ZAMARGU-4260 file (C-alpha; in steps of 0.2 Angstrom, whole numbers, plus 5000, padded with zeros to 4 digits):
<rodrens>
0) 4212/4345/5452 | 4214/4332/5438 | 4218/4342/5423 | 4215/4327/5413 | 4197/4329/5415
5) 4198/4346/5406 | 4209/4339/5392 | 4205/4347/5376 | 4197/4362/5384 | 4213/4372/5389
10) 4228/4379/5382 | 4242/4389/5390 | 4256/4400/5382 | 4262/4411/5396 | 4257/4409/5414
15) 4252/4424/5424 | 4268/4432/5430 | 4277/4415/5427 | 4268/4407/5442 | 4271/4389/5442
20) 4263/4384/5459 | 4254/4368/5459 | 4235/4368/5458 | 4233/4358/5474 | 4243/4371/5484
25) 4236/4386/5476 | 4221/4397/5483 | 4218/4406/5467 | 4216/4398/5450 | 4217/4410/5434
30) 4209/4405/5418 | 4207/4415/5402 | 4192/4416/5391 | 4198/4423/5374 | 4182/4427/5366
35) 4174/4442/5358 | 4162/4435/5345 | 4147/4446/5351 | 4157/4462/5351 | 4146/4476/5343
40) 4158/4490/5340 | 4177/4486/5342 | 4182/4468/5343 | 4199/4463/5351 | 4195/4458/5369
45) 4199/4440/5364 | 4217/4445/5365 | 4217/4452/5383 | 4221/4436/5393 | 4237/4434/5384
50) 4241/4453/5385 | 4237/4454/5403 | 4249/4439/5406 | 4263/4447/5396 | 4262/4463/5405
55) 4261/4455/5422 | 4280/4450/5422 | 4285/4469/5420 | 4275/4475/5436 | 4283/4476/5453
60) 4276/4462/5465 | 4271/4474/5479 | 4257/4485/5476 | 4256/4501/5486 | 4238/4499/5489
65) 4239/4484/5500 | 4258/4481/5503 | 4255/4462/5498 | 4269/4454/5489 | 4260/4445/5475
70) 4274/4433/5473 | 4271/4426/5490 | 4253/4422/5485 | 4249/4404/5479 | 4242/4406/5462
75) 4240/4393/5448 | 4236/4398/5430 | 4226/4385/5421 | 4228/4393/5404 | 4214/4398/5392
80) 4198/4390/5387 | 4198/4384/5370 | 4184/4394/5363 | 4175/4390/5347 | 4174/4405/5335
85) 4156/4408/5329 | 4149/4397/5343 | 4144/4407/5358 | 4134/4393/5367 | 4147/4380/5365
90) 4161/4392/5370 | 4151/4397/5386 | 4148/4378/5390 | 4167/4375/5390 | 4170/4389/5402
95) 4156/4383/5413 | 4164/4366/5414 | 4181/4373/5419 | 4173/4385/5432 | 4164/4370/5439
100) 4180/4360/5441 | 4188/4375/5450 | 4173/4377/5462 | 4173/4358/5465 | 4191/4359/5471
105) 4186/4374/5483 | 4198/4386/5474 | 4194/4404/5470 | 4192/4407/5451 | 4199/4423/5443
110) 4193/4423/5425 | 4201/4435/5412 | 4191/4440/5397 | 4187/4442/5384 | 4170/4450/5383
115) 4157/4451/5397 | 4147/4437/5391 | 4158/4425/5401 | 4150/4430/5418 | 4134/4421/5412
120) 4144/4404/5411 | 4155/4407/5426 | 4142/4413/5439 | 4130/4399/5434 | 4141/4385/5441
125) 4147/4395/5456 | 4129/4398/5462 | 4126/4380/5461 | 4138/4377/5475 | 4134/4393/5486
130) 4119/4401/5493 | 4114/4419/5496 | 4126/4427/5484 | 4126/4445/5479 | 4133/4450/5462
135) 4142/4466/5462 | 4143/4472/5443 | 4155/4486/5440 | 4153/4492/5422 | 4150/4508/5412
140) 4135/4500/5404 | 4120/4491/5412 | 4120/4476/5400 | 4101/4473/5402 | 4095/4473/5384
145) 4084/4458/5379 | 4092/4457/5362 | 4108/4465/5356 | 4110/4467/5341 | 4092/4462/5337
150) 4090/4443/5336 | 4105/4440/5347 | 4100/4435/5365 | 4116/4431/5372 | 4129/4445/5370
155) 4140/4457/5380 | 4125/4469/5380 | 4112/4456/5386 | 4122/4446/5399 | 4116/4453/5415
160) 4098/4451/5409 | 4101/4432/5405 | 4109/4430/5422 | 4094/4437/5431 | 4083/4425/5421
165) 4094/4410/5425 | 4097/4414/5443 | 4080/4419/5451 | 4081/4430/5467 | 4099/4435/5464
170) 4104/4451/5472 | 4112/4463/5460 | 4120/4480/5461 | 4127/4489/5446 | 4141/4501/5450
175) 4149/4514/5438 | 4136/4514/5424 | 4135/4530/5414 | 4127/4523/5398 | 4110/4514/5396
180) 4093/4514/5387 | 4075/4516/5391 | 4073/4497/5388 | 4086/4493/5401 | 4081/4505/5414
185) 4063/4499/5413 | 4069/4481/5416 | 4080/4487/5430 | 4065/4496/5438 | 4054/4481/5437
190) 4067/4470/5445 | 4072/4482/5459 | 4090/4484/5452 | 4100/4498/5460 | 4111/4507/5447
195) 4124/4518/5455 | 4133/4531/5444 | 4151/4538/5446 | 4142/4554/5450 | 4136/4547/5467
200) 4147/4552/5481 | 4159/4538/5488 | 4150/4539/5504 | 4134/4535/5495 | 4142/4520/5486
205) 4148/4513/5503 | 4131/4515/5510 | 4122/4506/5496 | 4136/4492/5496 | 4132/4489/5514
210) 4114/4488/5512 | 4116/4476/5497 | 4129/4464/5503 | 4123/4462/5521 | 4138/4450/5525
215) 4133/4439/5510 | 4145/4430/5499 | 4149/4440/5483 | 4154/4437/5465 | 4163/4452/5458
220) 4162/4455/5440 | 4173/4470/5434 | 4172/4477/5417 | 4187/4488/5415 | 4178/4501/5406
225) 4171/4506/5423 | 4187/4516/5424 | 4188/4533/5415 | 4194/4531/5397 | 4208/4543/5401
230) 4215/4529/5412 | 4210/4514/5401 | 4207/4520/5383 | 4209/4502/5377 | 4191/4496/5379
235) 4178/4491/5366 | 4165/4503/5371 | 4172/4518/5381 | 4161/4530/5391 | 4168/4547/5398
240) 4165/4551/5417 | 4172/4535/5424 | 4181/4531/5441 | 4199/4535/5444 | 4210/4520/5449
245) 4211/4526/5467 | 4192/4528/5468 | 4190/4510/5461 | 4202/4503/5474 | 4192/4511/5488
250) 4176/4503/5481 | 4184/4486/5479 | 4191/4487/5497 | 4173/4490/5504 | 4166/4475/5494
255) 4179/4464/5501 | 4177/4471/5519 | 4158/4470/5519 | 4156/4453/5511 | 4157/4437/5520
260) 4169/4431/5506 | 4172/4435/5488 | 4170/4418/5480 | 4175/4422/5463 | 4179/4437/5451
265) 4181/4441/5433 | 4190/4455/5424 | 4183/4458/5406 | 4183/4469/5391 | 4201/4475/5389
270) 4205/4478/5371 | 4223/4477/5367 | 4220/4481/5348 | 4216/4499/5353 | 4229/4501/5366
275) 4245/4506/5357 | 4254/4512/5372 | 4250/4497/5382 | 4243/4508/5396 | 4227/4499/5397
280) 4235/4482/5398 | 4247/4488/5412 | 4232/4495/5422 | 4223/4478/5419 | 4238/4468/5425
285) 4240/4479/5441 | 4221/4477/5444 | 4222/4458/5443 | 4236/4459/5456 | 4226/4471/5467
290) 4211/4460/5467 | 4220/4445/5472 | 4230/4455/5485 | 4214/4462/5493 | 4206/4445/5494
295) 4222/4438/5501 | 4223/4452/5514 | 4205/4449/5519 | 4208/4430/5521 | 4224/4432/5531
300) 4221/4448/5541 | 4202/4449/5542 | 4200/4465/5533 | 4207/4475/5518 | 4216/4491/5523
305) 4223/4503/5510 | 4239/4509/5516 | 4244/4527/5516 | 4263/4524/5518 | 4274/4510/5515
310) 4287/4514/5528
</rodrens>
């Protein structure tokens, strides 16, 4: 990948876990999108890409969920997209250009938000190069407003609706939602969108995932507020009743195993400004490692198997 083609679009202060693998030899490319201009309650997610990187150096390399040594995985950190404060459209265009270059080089993007709006830009370019994709959308909210706040058509609360308008026929499954509105639920019903809450049994979640994915390629979008706020309090719009970390890992393992391939993922909505203990940022960093480790395990071993004992 010629980074010269992206000159003026990226900046890098701290690479994830200090990784310095060359982009050509890497399977995964990390890029940050430090943007939260449409935040409607508590802004601060623009600081998350940097905080996730900071915390990543303090986490042990082998996660007990997979046993994969993250330091053995080839990862390249491109840095952060240079966003333009106050200009949602131009900032998203810059992310789309970066994502397009990553996809052209047949690398797997992992995008660190920032607010959930970024999925609109990232997915548009990935879909152009891949057919028959399912979008698995893990979020405490449905993000299907037409305008939020009134007059704002592109925001963290409208992003999934904009995606569906842009990508016709996209198969979408929302998992973990526990907050919505009559407007959003009416839209979901008209468009045959299944919304699974954390109050469904995990067996039901597996069955619905199986029926939705059908060995398709998957783009995975993960709003960290899908976890319970007792685990991750540092989010802009917390909702009680979320998943435990262990439950989330089971769901993620099923997504990887049921899909033909996960072709890209994003992790969004961590807010370091309201995370004084650093707990949420540590969880987010571990989640980044677990996402990459699961994908690496699926690619190298054919399936993701959560391990019950290390030795």
